C-alpha positions as a Python dict, from the first residue, in 0.01 Angstrom:
ca = {
    (1, 'M'): (0, 0, 0),
    (2, 'L'): (136, -336, -108),
    (3, 'Q'): (268, -384, -458),
    (4, 'P'): (436, -697, -596),
    (5, 'P'): (814, -673, -621),
    (6, 'S'): (940, -525, -944),
    (7, 'N'): (1189, -812, -972),
    (8, 'P'): (1020, -1130, -842),
    (9, 'N'): (1326, -1346, -912),
    (10, 'P'): (1445, -1469, -569),
    (11, 'L'): (1806, -1457, -682),
    (12, 'G'): (1770, -1109, -824),
    (13, 'H'): (1580, -949, -534),
    (14, 'R'): (1777, -686, -353),
    (15, 'T'): (1652, -461, -78),
    (16, 'S'): (1699, -88, -88),
    (17, 'S'): (1951, 83, 135),
    (18, 'S'): (1671, 233, 345),
    (19, 'D'): (1546, -104, 465),
    (20, 'T'): (1883, -266, 519),
    (21, 'A'): (2017, -12, 763),
    (22, 'N'): (1951, -245, 1054),
    (23, 'G'): (1844, -551, 859),
    (24, 'P'): (1646, -837, 1013),
    (25, 'N'): (1778, -742, 1358),
    (26, 'D'): (1524, -462, 1378),
    (27, 'D'): (1226, -682, 1276),
    (28, 'P'): (1089, -699, 1636),
    (29, 'A'): (1089, -318, 1657),
    (30, 'L'): (916, -292, 1318),
    (31, 'L'): (652, -549, 1424),
    (32, 'A'): (586, -349, 1741),
    (33, 'R'): (534, -38, 1528),
    (34, 'I'): (305, -232, 1293),
    (35, 'A'): (95, -332, 1594),
    (36, 'Q'): (48, 42, 1656),
    (37, 'G'): (-63, 98, 1295),
    (38, 'D'): (264, 238, 1158),
    (39, 'E'): (243, 205, 780),
    (40, 'T'): (609, 298, 724),
    (41, 'A'): (713, 0, 937),
    (42, 'M'): (486, -225, 732),
    (43, 'E'): (637, -89, 413),
    (44, 'A'): (987, -162, 542),
    (45, 'I'): (894, -523, 622),
    (46, 'F'): (728, -556, 282),
    (47, 'R'): (1033, -421, 96),
    (48, 'R'): (1259, -651, 294),
    (49, 'Y'): (1065, -977, 245),
    (50, 'S'): (826, -941, -49),
    (51, 'G'): (1082, -1080, -296),
    (52, 'P'): (1141, -1414, -118),
    (53, 'V'): (769, -1452, -33),
    (54, 'Y'): (661, -1385, -391),
    (55, 'S'): (932, -1612, -531),
    (56, 'V'): (832, -1911, -319),
    (57, 'A'): (465, -1865, -411),
    (58, 'L'): (558, -1838, -779),
    (59, 'R'): (769, -2156, -766),
    (60, 'V'): (471, -2349, -633),
    (61, 'L'): (197, -2196, -844),
    (62, 'H'): (371, -2105, -1172),
    (63, 'D'): (117, -1824, -1201),
    (64, 'T'): (219, -1462, -1142),
    (65, 'G'): (-135, -1346, -1058),
    (66, 'Q'): (-191, -1615, -798),
    (67, 'A'): (158, -1566, -655),
    (68, 'E'): (84, -1194, -615),
    (69, 'D'): (-247, -1279, -445),
    (70, 'V'): (-73, -1510, -199),
    (71, 'M'): (192, -1247, -128),
    (72, 'Q'): (-70, -974, -74),
    (73, 'E'): (-274, -1202, 152),
    (74, 'I'): (27, -1288, 370),
    (75, 'F'): (137, -927, 419),
    (76, 'L'): (-218, -807, 481),
    (77, 'Q'): (-252, -1080, 743),
    (78, 'L'): (74, -962, 903),
    (79, 'W'): (-56, -603, 898),
    (80, 'R'): (-378, -707, 1072),
    (81, 'H'): (-217, -959, 1310),
    (82, 'P'): (153, -879, 1364),
    (83, 'D'): (143, -1093, 1679),
    (84, 'A'): (95, -1405, 1464),
    (85, 'F'): (473, -1428, 1440),
    (86, 'V'): (608, -1579, 1760),
    (87, 'R'): (951, -1447, 1852),
    (88, 'G'): (1207, -1705, 1953),
    (89, 'R'): (1098, -1949, 1684),
    (90, 'G'): (1333, -1842, 1409),
    (91, 'S'): (1353, -1529, 1199),
    (92, 'L'): (1060, -1334, 1057),
    (93, 'G'): (1188, -1385, 702),
    (94, 'A'): (1207, -1763, 743),
    (95, 'W'): (858, -1770, 894),
    (96, 'L'): (711, -1562, 611),
    (97, 'V'): (867, -1791, 348),
    (98, 'V'): (726, -2101, 518),
    (99, 'V'): (382, -1938, 539),
    (100, 'A'): (406, -1848, 169),
    (101, 'R'): (499, -2204, 75),
    (102, 'N'): (213, -2352, 278),
    (103, 'R'): (-41, -2100, 152),
    (104, 'A'): (65, -2153, -211),
    (105, 'I'): (37, -2531, -173),
    (106, 'D'): (-315, -2483, -36),
    (107, 'V'): (-400, -2272, -341),
    (108, 'L'): (-247, -2536, -569),
    (109, 'R'): (-456, -2809, -408),
    (110, 'R'): (-775, -2609, -461),
    (111, 'R'): (-678, -2521, -818),
    (112, 'K'): (-569, -2867, -929),
    (113, 'P'): (-691, -3124, -679),
    (114, 'T'): (-569, -3410, -900),
    (115, 'D'): (-210, -3284, -909),
    (116, 'S'): (26, -3418, -648),
    (117, 'V'): (194, -3157, -434),
    (118, 'E'): (480, -3404, -401),
    (119, 'D'): (584, -3288, -750),
    (120, 'V'): (638, -2932, -626),
    (121, 'V'): (1014, -2873, -607),
    (122, 'L'): (1111, -2600, -363),
    (123, 'A'): (1408, -2482, -164),
    (124, 'S'): (1276, -2645, 151),
    (125, 'P'): (1433, -2910, 373),
    (126, 'C'): (1109, -3100, 429),
    (127, 'D'): (786, -3189, 251),
    (128, 'I'): (483, -3159, 475),
    (129, 'S'): (121, -3228, 385),
    (130, 'A'): (-127, -3223, 675),
    (131, 'E'): (-144, -2911, 891),
    (132, 'A'): (-77, -3093, 1217),
    (133, 'E'): (218, -3278, 1070),
    (134, 'R'): (346, -2957, 914),
    (135, 'N'): (335, -2769, 1244),
    (136, 'G'): (508, -3050, 1430),
    (137, 'M'): (779, -3082, 1168),
    (138, 'M'): (834, -2705, 1152),
    (139, 'E'): (883, -2696, 1528),
    (140, 'K'): (1128, -2988, 1513),
    (141, 'V'): (1327, -2822, 1234),
    (142, 'R'): (1341, -2494, 1429),
    (143, 'V'): (1481, -2676, 1734),
    (144, 'I'): (1738, -2861, 1522),
    (145, 'L'): (1845, -2543, 1340),
    (146, 'A'): (1884, -2361, 1670),
    (147, 'D'): (2126, -2632, 1786),
    (148, 'L'): (2345, -2614, 1476),
    (149, 'P'): (2666, -2408, 1480),
    (150, 'E'): (2578, -2049, 1392),
    (151, 'E'): (2768, -2053, 1060),
    (152, 'Q'): (2587, -2368, 941),
    (153, 'R'): (2247, -2239, 1054),
    (154, 'K'): (2298, -1902, 882),
    (155, 'S'): (2414, -2066, 558),
    (156, 'L'): (2113, -2300, 557),
    (157, 'E'): (1870, -2016, 622),
    (158, 'L'): (2018, -1808, 340),
    (159, 'A'): (2005, -2104, 99),
    (160, 'Y'): (1670, -2257, 186),
    (161, 'F'): (1465, -1968, 320),
    (162, 'E'): (1600, -1679, 113),
    (163, 'G'): (1677, -1882, -201),
    (164, 'L'): (2036, -1763, -237),
    (165, 'T'): (2290, -1962, -437),
    (166, 'H'): (2616, -2080, -280),
    (167, 'S'): (2801, -1800, -461),
    (168, 'E'): (2557, -1537, -335),
    (169, 'I'): (2591, -1665, 22),
    (170, 'A'): (2971, -1647, -9),
    (171, 'S'): (2941, -1291, -140),
    (172, 'R'): (2705, -1186, 138),
    (173, 'T'): (2900, -1348, 423),
    (174, 'G'): (3250, -1290, 285),
    (175, 'D'): (3334, -1657, 333),
    (176, 'P'): (3509, -1871, 68),
    (177, 'L'): (3273, -2060, -163),
    (178, 'G'): (3414, -2397, -53),
    (179, 'T'): (3349, -2309, 311),
    (180, 'V'): (2988, -2217, 235),
    (181, 'K'): (2931, -2545, 49),
    (182, 'T'): (3084, -2745, 335),
    (183, 'R'): (2871, -2567, 596),
    (184, 'I'): (2552, -2632, 400),
    (185, 'R'): (2642, -2997, 343),
    (186, 'L'): (2728, -3053, 711),
    (187, 'G'): (2416, -2867, 822),
    (188, 'L'): (2194, -3077, 597),
    (189, 'M'): (2357, -3396, 720),
    (190, 'S'): (2293, -3294, 1081),
    (191, 'L'): (1936, -3196, 997),
    (192, 'R'): (1861, -3525, 821),
    (193, 'K'): (2019, -3727, 1102),
    (194, 'A'): (1817, -3545, 1368),
    (195, 'L'): (1490, -3570, 1171),
    (196, 'H'): (1534, -3946, 1128),
    (197, 'A'): (1652, -4011, 1483),
}
């Protein structure tokens, strides 16, 4: 059922018109259908988020085969346990990307235990190592993001969870490029300040 995206480039991934009719707003309904065993709902979620998930895994691992394995594992886990995603703690897409990043780092540690994961450069606002620390930090970031003005939060999510460039965010939102850059800069400043408070 699950195939890797034909274009794994996070900046080149585009969803088909059939899975963007409602967009991420219908994710809860799709998850409910997945819980009932609806394969078409699972396919819609996969089409919508496989590109970003695969891209994050590939950035960490630099290995297409292992990135595909991580992607497959994550979506199979979602198929088996759709209740693993807790509503109210951010979007499904952001959660899947964070899971992909964490899973890929785990694979990297097993593959090259002498390599430092600190050298992994990703579109992520924080660098987390231990599972407990990671969970605590993720929760703190979710709370901070929820408190940001909607425009800043949306711009940050598009940049850091979906891997879009400033120009692509401007194109998607219809906002001027300068406005997008300002929102991201202000959002990051607020995030850093809150994390170090």
